C-alpha beads as a LAMMPS data file, in Angstrom:
LAMMPS data file: protein, C-alpha beads

111 atoms
110 bonds

1 atom types
1 bond types

-500.0 500.0 xlo xhi
-500.0 500.0 ylo yhi
-500.0 500.0 zlo zhi

Masses

1 110.0

Atoms # bond

1 1 1 -191.078 -231.156 341.071
2 1 1 -190.212 -231.880 337.440
3 1 1 -191.620 -234.802 335.547
4 1 1 -189.121 -236.333 333.145
5 1 1 -191.231 -239.286 331.927
6 1 1 -192.965 -239.326 328.552
7 1 1 -196.366 -240.201 330.087
8 1 1 -196.601 -237.576 332.794
9 1 1 -196.842 -238.313 336.511
10 1 1 -198.685 -241.245 338.053
11 1 1 -201.367 -240.261 340.592
12 1 1 -202.868 -241.781 343.675
13 1 1 -205.911 -239.565 344.163
14 1 1 -207.410 -238.495 347.471
15 1 1 -210.225 -241.041 347.204
16 1 1 -207.797 -243.973 346.938
17 1 1 -206.341 -246.295 349.579
18 1 1 -203.494 -248.558 348.396
19 1 1 -202.805 -251.527 350.703
20 1 1 -199.462 -252.831 349.422
21 1 1 -196.160 -251.629 348.016
22 1 1 -196.009 -249.073 345.174
23 1 1 -193.142 -248.891 342.632
24 1 1 -192.961 -246.102 340.051
25 1 1 -190.030 -245.594 337.691
26 1 1 -191.103 -242.003 336.951
27 1 1 -192.921 -239.321 338.970
28 1 1 -195.501 -240.350 341.539
29 1 1 -197.913 -237.933 343.199
30 1 1 -199.772 -239.130 346.258
31 1 1 -202.945 -237.348 347.389
32 1 1 -204.496 -240.452 348.972
33 1 1 -203.340 -243.152 351.403
34 1 1 -200.674 -245.809 350.922
35 1 1 -200.198 -248.593 353.499
36 1 1 -196.954 -250.067 352.194
37 1 1 -193.528 -249.134 350.959
38 1 1 -193.187 -246.538 348.204
39 1 1 -190.316 -246.540 345.658
40 1 1 -190.163 -243.877 342.982
41 1 1 -187.768 -241.815 340.902
42 1 1 -189.509 -238.627 341.937
43 1 1 -192.165 -238.473 344.693
44 1 1 -194.602 -235.834 345.783
45 1 1 -196.898 -236.296 348.775
46 1 1 -199.613 -233.620 349.056
47 1 1 -201.033 -232.173 352.257
48 1 1 -203.804 -234.794 352.119
49 1 1 -201.395 -237.627 351.318
50 1 1 -200.482 -240.277 353.890
51 1 1 -197.894 -243.041 353.685
52 1 1 -197.459 -245.735 356.320
53 1 1 -194.295 -247.499 355.135
54 1 1 -190.812 -246.685 353.901
55 1 1 -190.009 -244.244 351.109
56 1 1 -187.140 -244.728 348.693
57 1 1 -186.711 -242.082 345.964
58 1 1 -184.141 -240.042 344.065
59 1 1 -186.073 -236.893 345.002
60 1 1 -189.086 -236.327 347.230
61 1 1 -191.212 -233.436 348.380
62 1 1 -193.293 -234.260 351.472
63 1 1 -196.257 -232.094 352.468
64 1 1 -198.459 -234.730 354.158
65 1 1 -197.995 -237.504 356.711
66 1 1 -195.188 -240.037 356.501
67 1 1 -194.932 -242.901 359.062
68 1 1 -191.759 -244.804 358.267
69 1 1 -188.186 -244.297 357.215
70 1 1 -187.231 -242.090 354.245
71 1 1 -184.159 -242.681 352.035
72 1 1 -183.466 -240.413 349.074
73 1 1 -180.884 -238.191 347.391
74 1 1 -182.882 -234.945 347.563
75 1 1 -185.587 -234.408 350.174
76 1 1 -187.787 -231.350 350.781
77 1 1 -190.114 -231.301 353.807
78 1 1 -192.706 -228.573 353.592
79 1 1 -194.313 -226.675 356.471
80 1 1 -197.239 -228.663 357.843
81 1 1 -195.739 -232.054 356.955
82 1 1 -195.554 -234.683 359.721
83 1 1 -192.738 -237.207 359.492
84 1 1 -192.314 -240.040 361.987
85 1 1 -189.301 -242.135 361.102
86 1 1 -185.581 -241.981 360.325
87 1 1 -184.333 -239.906 357.398
88 1 1 -181.235 -240.642 355.292
89 1 1 -180.487 -238.330 352.375
90 1 1 -177.736 -236.375 350.581
91 1 1 -179.536 -233.009 350.413
92 1 1 -182.255 -231.851 352.800
93 1 1 -184.507 -228.760 352.900
94 1 1 -186.913 -228.418 355.856
95 1 1 -189.388 -225.572 356.039
96 1 1 -190.221 -223.974 359.346
97 1 1 -193.387 -225.612 360.686
98 1 1 -192.575 -229.169 359.557
99 1 1 -192.860 -231.774 362.314
100 1 1 -190.123 -234.458 362.294
101 1 1 -189.714 -237.201 364.859
102 1 1 -186.765 -239.511 364.230
103 1 1 -183.024 -239.546 363.457
104 1 1 -181.589 -237.703 360.479
105 1 1 -178.503 -238.484 358.486
106 1 1 -177.536 -235.935 355.812
107 1 1 -174.375 -236.847 353.955
108 1 1 -174.137 -234.116 351.363
109 1 1 -173.844 -234.693 347.637
110 1 1 -171.300 -237.324 346.611
111 1 1 -168.852 -236.212 343.956

Bonds

1 1 1 2
2 1 2 3
3 1 3 4
4 1 4 5
5 1 5 6
6 1 6 7
7 1 7 8
8 1 8 9
9 1 9 10
10 1 10 11
11 1 11 12
12 1 12 13
13 1 13 14
14 1 14 15
15 1 15 16
16 1 16 17
17 1 17 18
18 1 18 19
19 1 19 20
20 1 20 21
21 1 21 22
22 1 22 23
23 1 23 24
24 1 24 25
25 1 25 26
26 1 26 27
27 1 27 28
28 1 28 29
29 1 29 30
30 1 30 31
31 1 31 32
32 1 32 33
33 1 33 34
34 1 34 35
35 1 35 36
36 1 36 37
37 1 37 38
38 1 38 39
39 1 39 40
40 1 40 41
41 1 41 42
42 1 42 43
43 1 43 44
44 1 44 45
45 1 45 46
46 1 46 47
47 1 47 48
48 1 48 49
49 1 49 50
50 1 50 51
51 1 51 52
52 1 52 53
53 1 53 54
54 1 54 55
55 1 55 56
56 1 56 57
57 1 57 58
58 1 58 59
59 1 59 60
60 1 60 61
61 1 61 62
62 1 62 63
63 1 63 64
64 1 64 65
65 1 65 66
66 1 66 67
67 1 67 68
68 1 68 69
69 1 69 70
70 1 70 71
71 1 71 72
72 1 72 73
73 1 73 74
74 1 74 75
75 1 75 76
76 1 76 77
77 1 77 78
78 1 78 79
79 1 79 80
80 1 80 81
81 1 81 82
82 1 82 83
83 1 83 84
84 1 84 85
85 1 85 86
86 1 86 87
87 1 87 88
88 1 88 89
89 1 89 90
90 1 90 91
91 1 91 92
92 1 92 93
93 1 93 94
94 1 94 95
95 1 95 96
96 1 96 97
97 1 97 98
98 1 98 99
99 1 99 100
100 1 100 101
101 1 101 102
102 1 102 103
103 1 103 104
104 1 104 105
105 1 105 106
106 1 106 107
107 1 107 108
108 1 108 109
109 1 109 110
110 1 110 111
């Protein structure tokens, strides 16, 4: 995941619990827990990260637990990730060992 912002990525550490929506115009890395919707340009959820809410992002790499729908242009779901919710994206990569429960809609890149 590449950070294109001047300030570096924003971080929700593993000792944090956010109860509410999170909006980040740059890169957001989640190692803790978010109970709310997450909107970011670029999103990374670590193996210890947990989101209970929707995700909207240009690009996302999910390694942890996601409970809610995911909408993004580019989505990568890593082995060990657990996703419960519907997925809508243009490009999708799913590693063997990822657990997905929900409907998927992959449209391909729009030209």
